[in-house]
N, C-alpha and C positions, 0 to 999 in steps of 0.2 A: 504494500500500500504506500502510495506517495504521500510524503509530508512536506509542507513548505519549509524552506530554509529560514533561518532567523533574519537574514538580510536579503535584500533584493525583492523581486516581484513574487509574491506568494501565490499568484495565479499560474505561474509558469513552472513546470517540472524541471529538475536539473538537466543539463545537456547530457545526451547519451555518448558513451565512448564509441569510437570507431571500431567495428568488428571486421576482421578479415573473413571473407567468405570465398571459399575456393569453388563453390558451385555445388549442386546437388550430388551427393555420393562421393565427393572428393575431399580428401583431408588436407590438400596443399603440400603433401610430402611426395617425394619422387616415387614413382610406381615400382622401380627396381633400385632400392637403396644401395645394393652391392655394387652397381655400376658407378656410383658416385664416390665410393671410398677409394682413397689412395692405396697403392700397394703397400702392404705392411713390410717394414724393415725388421729383420731379426737381429738378435745380439751377434750371431755369427757374421752377418753382413757388415756390421759396424767393426767387429774385430778384424775382418779382412781389409776394410778400408784403412784402418789405423796401421795395421801391420805393413801394408803396402807403402804407406807414407813414411813410416818410421822403421826402417829395416833393423832387425835384431832386437826389437822390443818384445816384451811379454805383455799380452793384453788379455783381460777378462772383462766381459760385458754381460750384465744381467738386466732382465726386464720382466715385469709381471704382465704388461699389456702391449708390448711392442710399440709404444709411443714414448714412454718415460724410461730412460736408461741410466744405469750406473756403470761407469768404466773405471777400471784400475789399470793404469798403463805404467810399465817400468821400462825406462830407456836411458841409455848413456847419453843420449842427445839432450836430456834435461839438465845435465851437470852445468853448474854455473848460471842457470837461468832462474828468474823469479817465477812464482806460481802463475802469474798472468801470462808470461811468455810460454810457459809449458802448456797452458790451456790453449793458447793461440796455435801452437803446433798441432795439438789434437784436433781443434776445430778446422784447421786447414786441411786435414786429412778427410774430414767428413764433408766439407764443401757445402753445396747448395741444399743438401738433405737436411741440414740443421734449420729448424724453423718450418720445415715442410713435413717430410715423412717422420722426422724426429722432433718431437715437441720439446723435450727436455733431456738434458744429459748432465749428469753429475760426474765430475772427473776427479780422480786421485792420480796425479802425475808424480811419479817417484823416480829417483835415480836408483841404480842397483844397490848402492850403499845404504840408501834410506830404506829400501825394501827389506834388506837383510837385517836391519836393526829393529 
């Protein structure tokens, strides 16, 4: 039941919100949702990308959903580099997939000495 507002014209009901109408029997969602999904990247795909870019490194990548990933990368190439520089090396290996197929990547970038301790 409509009740007048405390302010304004009491004879006019409040304005209605715009409602999206996709038409009769349509939900507005794609008919074949699987065709709109990006191809999923697996932890093994990311491990291969990083290993190809940082030869001689040891890489372990884990994910529960193939969108959010955790990587542990051990490489001698990280020696003498700050954490930001190490992460930049890993991101360079992943390239354009970051922010696309890969939504989030947590990186632990260690030198062999750091990994041993």
